[in-house]
Every structure is written in structure tokens, then in C-alpha cells.
C-alpha atoms as one frame of an Amber mdcrd trajectory, in Angstrom:
protein
  12.722 -39.908  -1.161  12.386 -36.151  -1.452   8.689 -34.946  -1.831   8.449
 -33.573  -5.549   5.187 -31.514  -5.005   3.247 -29.924  -2.078  -0.359 -28.977
  -2.200  -2.087 -25.610  -1.817  -3.141 -26.106   1.615   0.503 -27.162   2.820
   1.919 -24.129   1.357  -0.950 -21.915   2.822   0.077 -23.223   6.311   3.536
 -22.388   5.752   2.775 -19.024   4.803   0.371 -18.559   7.518   3.033 -19.805
  10.057   5.780 -17.415   8.397   8.086 -20.488   7.826  11.294 -19.504   5.952
  11.032 -20.324   2.408  11.582 -18.928  -1.088   8.792 -18.908  -3.794  10.422
 -19.120  -7.355   7.481 -18.295 -10.046   8.834 -19.531 -13.363   5.757 -18.365
 -15.482   6.032 -15.903 -18.430   6.390 -12.338 -17.183   3.048 -11.300 -18.222
   1.145 -13.713 -16.308   3.287 -13.102 -13.167   2.473  -9.482 -13.470  -1.207
 -10.125 -13.452  -1.417 -12.341 -10.408   0.968 -13.937  -8.223   1.298 -15.398
  -4.500   2.653 -12.622  -2.317   6.392 -12.413  -1.783   7.180 -14.686  -4.843
  10.365 -14.240  -6.833   9.829 -14.066 -10.816  12.198 -15.991 -13.329  11.071
 -16.086 -16.704  12.192 -19.605 -17.681   9.013 -21.022 -18.505   9.675 -21.613
 -22.372  13.190 -22.825 -21.781  11.758 -25.289 -19.177   9.085 -26.667 -21.388
  11.634 -27.103 -24.181  13.778 -29.302 -21.973  16.678 -26.830 -21.600  18.814
 -28.499 -18.388  20.259 -24.931 -18.087  16.947 -22.874 -17.835  17.696 -21.821
 -14.232  21.480 -21.801 -14.642  21.830 -18.295 -13.666  19.448 -18.452 -10.663
  20.774 -17.761  -7.073  18.671 -18.445  -4.191  19.147 -18.557  -0.451  20.635
 -22.033   0.100  19.265 -22.442   3.791  15.446 -21.968   2.606  13.140 -24.687
   1.160  12.291 -23.391  -2.344   8.736 -23.849  -3.928   8.366 -23.480  -7.545
   5.321 -22.276  -9.285   3.661 -22.411 -12.782   0.113 -22.176 -13.918  -0.916
 -25.944 -13.536   2.066 -27.592 -11.645   3.645 -29.353 -14.630   6.699 -26.983
 -15.615   7.334 -26.280 -12.198   7.899 -30.021 -11.423  11.016 -29.588 -14.176
  12.147 -26.324 -12.312  11.975 -28.316  -8.805  14.180 -31.178 -10.250  16.785
 -28.796 -11.632  16.743 -26.883  -8.651  17.476 -30.280  -6.685  20.306 -31.152
  -8.957  21.839 -27.876  -7.673  21.522 -28.905  -3.900  18.270 -27.020  -3.347
  15.626 -28.403  -1.124  13.058 -27.807  -4.054   9.370 -28.769  -4.207   6.830
 -27.893  -6.883   3.332 -26.522  -6.135   0.811 -29.212  -7.075  -1.635 -27.796
  -9.280   0.102 -24.288  -9.658  -1.761 -21.127  -9.917  -4.957 -22.832 -10.549
  -4.945 -24.603  -7.337  -3.600 -21.837  -5.621  -6.733 -19.806  -6.734  -8.455
 -21.067  -3.807  -6.077 -20.077  -1.316  -7.183 -17.687   1.743  -6.200 -15.900
   4.905  -8.126 -13.565   7.241  -7.837 -10.409   9.458 -10.029  -8.881  11.976
 -11.468  -5.417  11.165 -11.608  -3.418  14.365 -14.907  -1.341  14.696 -14.526
   1.603  17.298 -16.783   1.347  20.193 -18.771  -1.663  18.771 -19.486  -5.158
  20.190 -19.672  -6.537  16.457 -16.749  -8.415  15.230 -15.913  -8.341  11.490
 -13.481 -10.843   9.890 -12.352 -10.192   6.532 -11.573 -13.370   4.639  -9.323
 -12.852   1.566  -9.217 -15.319  -1.227  -5.657 -14.217  -2.123  -5.417 -16.577
  -4.960  -8.065 -14.753  -6.707  -8.603 -11.450  -5.038 -12.005 -12.145  -3.665
 -12.917 -10.522  -0.376 -15.697 -11.980   1.948 -16.881 -10.917   5.383 -18.052
 -12.929   8.483 -19.755 -10.693  10.748 -20.544 -11.824  14.389 -22.737 -10.516
  17.255 -23.766 -12.475  20.191 -24.104 -15.771  19.213 -24.961 -15.102  15.730
 -23.064 -14.406  12.194 -23.813 -13.785   8.818 -21.553 -13.816   5.732 -21.454
 -11.289   2.912 -20.196 -12.542  -0.762 -19.193 -15.911   0.540 -16.454 -17.009
  -2.374 -14.593 -19.905  -0.272 -15.671 -23.383   0.519 -18.695 -23.060   3.171
 -16.739 -25.218   5.789 -14.346 -22.183   5.929 -16.923 -20.029   7.194 -18.614
 -22.464   9.429 -15.044 -23.376  10.950 -14.287 -19.716  11.603 -17.646 -19.259
  13.220 -17.474 -21.945  15.485 -14.327 -20.736  16.784 -16.030 -17.666  17.828
 -18.845 -19.183  19.501 -21.359 -18.158  16.336 -23.864 -19.691  14.235 -24.500
 -18.510  10.718 -28.038 -17.470  10.351 -27.879 -15.312   7.363 -25.985 -15.157
   3.959 -25.906 -12.385   1.479 -24.553 -11.456  -1.670 -24.128  -7.864  -2.748
 -24.758  -8.645  -6.650 -24.661 -11.530  -9.183 -20.947 -12.152  -9.472 -19.054
 -12.640 -12.880 -15.697 -13.611 -11.979 -16.270 -16.324  -9.342 -18.782 -18.639
  -8.503 -20.685 -17.664  -5.260 -20.718 -20.168  -2.488 -23.748 -18.465  -0.711
 -26.355 -21.366  -1.873 -23.682 -23.706  -0.705 -23.314 -22.290   2.736 -27.256
 -21.913   2.901 -27.652 -25.416   2.221 -24.964 -26.442   4.972 -26.143 -24.287
   7.824 -29.756 -23.522   7.100 -29.081 -19.894   7.170 -31.516 -17.376   5.334
 -30.150 -16.205   1.813 -30.602 -12.741   0.983 -29.764 -11.120  -2.459 -30.731
  -7.615  -3.824 -34.108  -7.626  -5.516 -33.588  -8.605  -9.187 -35.479 -10.708
 -12.015 -32.587 -12.944 -12.830 -32.253 -15.218  -9.719 -34.544 -17.810  -7.767
 -35.015 -19.228  -4.452 -33.784 -16.263  -2.146 -35.165 -13.503   0.214 -34.888
 -10.053  -1.669 -33.640  -7.125  -0.057 -34.122  -3.752  -1.253 -33.013  -0.037
  -0.502 -33.807   1.030   3.312 -34.336  -2.375   4.409 -32.569  -3.393   7.793
 -31.115  -6.880   8.507 -30.163  -7.542  12.147 -27.383 -10.227  13.336 -27.413
 -10.326  17.146 -27.382  -6.894  18.307 -26.177  -5.506  15.088 -28.143  -3.630
  12.166 -27.113  -3.883   8.737 -28.750  -1.224   6.225 -29.353  -1.798   2.750
 -28.282   0.777   0.224 -28.995   0.216  -3.467 -25.875   0.936  -5.604 -26.802
  -0.177  -9.266 -24.284   0.541 -11.812 -21.664  -2.457 -11.729 -24.929  -4.523
 -12.068 -28.461  -3.521 -12.088 -28.970  -4.962  -8.842 -25.658  -4.161  -6.934
 -26.104  -2.803  -3.110 -24.109  -1.917  -0.225 -24.566  -2.933   3.172 -23.799
  -0.225   5.981 -22.973  -2.203   9.410 -23.923   0.054  12.435 -23.276   3.250
  10.626 -19.545   2.464  10.715 -18.711   0.105   7.933 -19.614  -0.116   4.469
 -19.584  -3.378   2.328 -19.571  -2.052  -1.075 -19.285  -5.201  -3.217 -17.840
  -4.288  -6.496 -19.168  -0.744  -6.770 -16.418   0.887  -4.829 -12.812  -0.235
  -4.142 -10.099   1.143  -2.294  -8.284   2.066  -5.395 -10.960   2.264  -8.046
 -14.615   1.611  -8.958 -16.522  -0.948 -10.402 -16.921  -1.890 -14.308 -20.304
  -1.522 -15.846 -19.991  -3.452 -18.963 -20.111  -7.142 -18.023 -22.962  -8.876
 -19.762 -23.925  -5.475 -21.540 -23.549  -4.202 -25.038 -21.861  -0.813 -25.545
 -25.296   1.176 -25.289 -26.265  -0.640 -21.851 -22.681  -0.274 -20.501 -22.900
   3.656 -20.937 -26.031   3.741 -19.178 -24.781   1.805 -16.489 -21.638   3.986
 -16.043 -23.983   7.054 -15.497 -25.938   4.918 -12.862 -22.763   4.004 -11.214
 -21.634   7.664 -11.148 -25.024   8.272  -9.433 -24.392   5.637  -6.849 -20.860
   6.610  -6.209 -22.234  10.151  -5.658 -24.563   8.784  -3.104 -22.028   6.794
  -1.027 -19.778  10.004  -0.940 -22.561  11.584   1.239 -21.888   9.324   4.143
 -19.616  10.365   6.912 -15.906  10.460   5.778 -15.058   8.252   8.765 -17.052
   5.271   7.620 -15.029   2.070   6.655 -15.155   1.155   3.236 -14.866  -2.668
   2.867 -14.824  -3.733  -1.014 -15.387  -7.199  -2.503 -12.269  -7.235  -4.331
  -8.630  -6.371  -4.411  -6.411  -6.092  -7.344  -3.306  -7.252  -5.751  -2.494
 -10.564  -3.986  -3.062 -10.396  -0.304  -0.067 -11.094   1.938  -0.491 -13.409
   5.012  -0.047 -10.484   7.466  -3.113 -10.175   9.207  -3.730  -6.637   8.302
  -7.200  -6.010   6.968  -7.837  -4.262   3.314  -9.734  -1.357   4.844  -9.754
   2.619   4.351 -12.021   5.263   5.575 -14.416   6.818   2.789 -12.636  10.029
   3.144  -9.212   8.100   2.095 -10.669   6.320  -0.737 -12.019   9.703  -2.045
  -8.346  11.050  -2.039  -7.016   7.615  -3.762  -9.778   7.594  -6.357  -9.558
  11.180  -7.325 -12.008  10.545 -10.409 -14.729  10.359  -7.906 -14.705  14.048
  -7.897 -15.277  14.597 -11.832 -18.534  15.662 -13.318 -20.932  12.937 -14.775
 -19.986  13.097 -18.342 -16.158  13.223 -17.772 -16.295  10.320 -15.263 -18.295
   8.265 -17.643 -15.830   8.956 -20.629 -12.995   8.107 -18.368 -14.523   4.857
 -17.197 -15.631   3.488 -20.407 -12.209   4.333 -21.882 -10.226   2.338 -19.329
 -11.976  -0.970 -19.018  -9.722  -3.854 -18.520 -10.250  -7.305 -20.416 -13.244
  -9.177 -19.225 -12.864 -12.006 -16.421 -12.523 -15.331 -18.076 -15.532 -17.498
 -18.538 -17.856 -14.643 -17.064 -20.920 -15.513 -19.081 -20.708 -19.228 -17.785
 -19.975 -17.923 -14.324 -22.899 -15.400 -14.306 -25.368 -18.145 -15.908 -24.453
 -20.664 -12.894 -24.879 -17.664 -10.178 -28.104 -16.706 -11.681 -29.499 -20.241
 -11.890 -28.142 -20.906  -8.204 -26.379 -24.200  -9.802 -23.055 -25.616  -8.660
 -21.154 -27.305 -11.757 -19.880 -30.952 -11.529 -16.138 -31.716 -11.290 -13.283
 -29.110 -10.517 -14.164 -25.378 -10.841 -10.487 -24.078 -10.672 -10.239 -23.900
 -14.487 -13.727 -22.029 -14.662 -12.440 -19.645 -12.116  -8.700 -19.338 -13.065
  -7.202 -15.739 -13.568  -7.372 -12.620 -11.857 -10.823 -10.884 -11.228 -10.673
  -7.983 -13.380 -13.588  -6.187 -11.832 -11.959  -2.794 -11.109 -11.316   0.429
 -12.969  -8.794   2.630 -11.428
């Protein structure tokens, strides 16, 4: 009997092992354009498949010597697509749970730091665009912006001979549930957040504080704007973890949980924070908290020097008023469920049941 569906972990392993396969996404074009699995082929057949059209994929020609995995939003319509392809002779399977299940898919890449004994692993939640980091020195490690199940970080740390002693967030997230408190509970690590009046049960950090992991130093730089408490962390004066303040192709949005007047104030504050970051040496590596594109399973870290980012994000060079006007005129749609997510992250609570519906959709944190 042919297996009709494969789960997210199976597909993730197939991509990580570079097995030959074809990914066929049958969602509407606008959904595929916003977020997709890296390397997927798109056919806008959703409406026809849902209507029961047995010829919905009649014109689709795919490599006959590769398995096909069909993809939709929740894994229902893709089952119909897989059935039609099997009738045409393809070895086809549906992704169980669709893109909602894929939201938790991840891969990783090592970030080399010149002349340093510190190791940095970038964990990419490719199904959501979240970037988190495992930093190890000696036998200790810390995690920045945990967005994956805590056992992922614990297992990776164990592979390197590290124990996680600290967990850090750059700010209170609005697009995904922070896993930092879960990781704190699993490991007994200290939990650090920038000083704020919104959350409880954490150790606050503020501008100029220095955290240590093994023999490495991490300096706190206050960068308010995206949120009031946002902070960046500078590792060994070489690598800058910018959270949602500065991305490789854009900047953070200032409007979440804010009325228009507050968003404008935050935009001015963000401008000043970005100006501060630009005073750092140009060869400092920028490691952001999100990416706006699905991350392939290629082991190549998403990183750029500060100088490269300044070239890519040319509006960093605008005068303050021009920058603010541009930023407020180009805000993307807000992330789905952001008010509920913020409330849970503020309270440090984990909701009951499956969180994939709550976190579904692209992150929409950047303006670029």
C-alpha cells in the first residue's frame, strides 16, 4: 500500500539529506508567494482540486524518476493532488498538516568567527523565518531568541559538549511564541530579557551590561524602536545579534501594539537606534532575528557585515524625517494573531493544544 502522507520531520530529513524529490505546492499563488518551502514548484490548482476536478493537474509534467510531495495549507487538498499524480504513475505523497505543520521545520548553519574560540550555530525555523542562535564557549552555551522546541537546542548543545546556562530574548516577540521560558524550565538556565515593565520572572539586562558564556563576552546594546525594550547583543566585538531592529535587507517595524502616534514616536526612536549601530566597525557581522525568505537546507549562514547591510539597506542613510516618513508609508500587514502572541509572551504562558494555527503565516516583521 502506498503511503499517502509524510510528516514534517520526514520531509525535513529528506531535504537535509539532499534526497532527490519534487515539491509541488498547489496553494493559491498569493499564498505561495508569501511563504513556501525552499525549492518548491508552484501550480495554482487549489480551487480546481477543492472542487473535485479530476483534471486539475492534467497539464502538470514532473520528473518521473523522483518522488513528489504535494503541499497545501493544511494537508487536505494536497491529498487529492497526490492521488491524481499517483493515477498518472508518479510516486506521490502529501505533506501531512501542510504549511501549518511545516511552520516548525528547521535547519542550521555554523557561523564562523575569525580568530575566536567561540562557536555560533544559527538555527533557522525555515517554515516561519525565525532565526535563533546557540553560542558555545568552553563547556557552556547560551541561546538567543529561542523559537524552536527546547529539545532541539538541548540536543545540539549536547552534540558539542555544551550545557545551556543562559537563555536570552532580544525583545518581546509578536509573530511567534518564545520558547525561552520552556528552555529555562528544561535546563535550569538563567533567563534574561531587556528591562521592561511588561513581563515577570526574568533577570533584566540593560544597556552596557556584559554577560559571559565560557570565556566569551556578550555586551548589551539598547536598541528601542521595534519595541520599547528591544536590545542587540554584541559578541566579542565581532558578531551583533540584532533581533528585529536590523535585518540583512531591511529594518524592524515600529507599529505593532501601537496607535499611529506611538508608531511615529517609535519610528524616530528606531532611527536613533539604527544610527547607533552604524557607529560600530563595518566588519562586525550582523545576525538578525528573522529572514523574509524561506531558508534552504544548504548549511550557509544568513549573515552579512555591517558595511554590507548599510549598502543593501540604503535608506539607513536618510535623514531622520525622511526615514520615518518612508518607514511609516511601507508597513506590511500585521502578523496574524499578534495581539494574542504578545499577551502570551508577556505573561510567560504556554497555551494548551497545538500552536501551529496561532503561529501560522509569514513573520512580517521587516520593512525593506
